[in-house]
Structure formats: C-alpha cells, structure tokens
C-alpha positions, -999 to +999 in steps of 0.1 A: +724-366-573+737-387-543+721-382-515+739-384-481+717-405-457+710-387-425+727-395-394+712-420-373+713-428-335+698-452-312+679-436-285+661-457-256+627-449-242+610-460-216+570-462-215+540-466-187+510-457-177+480-466-154+448-451-164+428-476-191+441-499-210+481-490-204+497-516-226+473-509-258+480-471-250+520-481-251+512-507-285+498-476-299+530-450-295+551-479-305+528-482-333+531-445-344+567-443-337+574-475-360+555-456-386+574-426-391+602-421-418+624-406-388+619-437-366+627-470-364+618-492-338+651-520-335+635-536-303+607-537-278+611-550-243+586-574-223+559-557-203+559-557-170+536-544-139+547-525-117+542-507-079+537-469-084+566-449-077+569-419-059+533-413-052+519-445-041+483-444-036+473-453-070+467-486-094+501-503-105+520-490-138+525-508-168+559-505-183+583-511-210+609-500-226+621-498-262+653-490-287+647-466-320+674-459-343+665-420-355+673-395-373+661-367-349+677-350-322+671-357-288+652-325-279+632-334-310+625-370-305+609-355-268+591-332-286+574-363-308+571-384-277+552-352-256+529-348-289+522-385-291+511-382-257+494-355-264+476-371-292+469-400-266+450-372-241+475-375-212+471-349-189+498-340-166+477-331-135+510-340-104+544-351-104+544-391-105+507-392-109+486-415-125+486-413-163+469-429-196+504-428-216+537-418-204+572-420-229+606-405-218+640-405-238+659-428-215+690-425-235+701-412-267+735-427-286+758-420-256+754-380-253+752-369-222+727-338-227+711-310-204+688-281-217+657-270-206+637-291-222+655-325-220+683-345-197+698-376-214+710-405-196+678-396-180+686-384-144+669-408-123+666-445-147+692-455-126+673-456-095+640-470-111+638-510-120+607-503-137+632-489-163+659-512-155+643-542-159+623-537-193+656-519-206+680-553-197+657-572-214+666-555-248+698-536-240+716-554-206+752-542-219+745-506-225+764-483-206+747-456-184+759-437-166+796-459-164+780-491-160+760-514-178+723-519-174+725-552-163+749-538-133+724-508-125+700-534-122+714-563-096+714-534-074+681-517-075+650-526-059+627-551-080+601-558-055+568-560-069+576-564-102+561-589-126+560-599-160+529-589-178+527-603-207+531-640-222+546-633-260+575-605-267+556-596-294+532-586-270+525-547-282+518-559-323+496-585-310+451-580-315+444-565-278+435-598-260+467-621-268+494-608-254 
C-alpha cells in the first residue's frame, strides 16, 4: 500500500520572553516543536537581547526566530504554539507586557491568510527589528509583503539590540554554555 506523503510547508516562528530564564524557555519550546512528527526544525537564529517594544517599562526581552517544516495548517501551527506557551505557564495579562514565552507564527509558506485566529504574514513583523534581525540570520531572502527580510531590516530601528549568545547552537546546549 502506497501512502501519499503529507504536504509540508516551511513556516517562520518568532520566539521571545523576558520573565525567568527566557533563553531556556525558548530552547525548551524549540525542542518540543522538533520532537513532534508534524514539525521539524530547519534553522534557529542567534539569540538577541532587545529593548521592550510597545510597553517600555519592563525588562529587556530575549528573541530568536526559527524555520520549521510542518504538515500542520497555519491555524493548527498557531494552536500548537499557544499550547506550548500554556504548558510553560504563559499568562496573558496585558498586551506587549512581560511574559515567560511568546511564540508567533510569522510566515506560513508563501500564504497570506487572515482568519479570526491568525494573520500571516504577521501584521507587524516588518516594523520590528527584534523579529527581522533574527529572521535575517536564517532567512534573509524570505520575501514578506513584497520585499526580502534583509531589506525590511535595513529600514528598521535596531537601537539597543545585541547578540546574546556565543554559539549559534545556543538552544541545544546545556544551560550556561550558550
């Protein structure tokens, strides 16, 4: 019996946090995604320390991006990300407020999709250097809203964003070695 392989789509995810140990939380989330049969990590960016955006009276954030190949639909991938956040005790108290972990679906293949639960490409990603900088590490030529990520990054305000890891494999290393 022949089985038809499931259609796989490459999606870009943005991860961040500023409560507890955000790097460890993001590493755990990435490992959880990669351990699934319906998701496979293709690339993970450097880790960046970034000033807060939107609500600025809080601790700096740590951010990264990842490319995943998935057989899940865009809404199902978002639900998986929300479930991982919930499993890691993410509490949504205020918009742009402090958080242990945040996982956003930035792009889903070449699709443009707007539903009640998800909008891809992420509607504000091209305005945010904390998304564009790590995404440019792993997908500089990825086209978003008619331009490659690297071009969006050239226009973005990168003030205060610094690399926060010594090794690109920061998310696979034992704590304290990244």
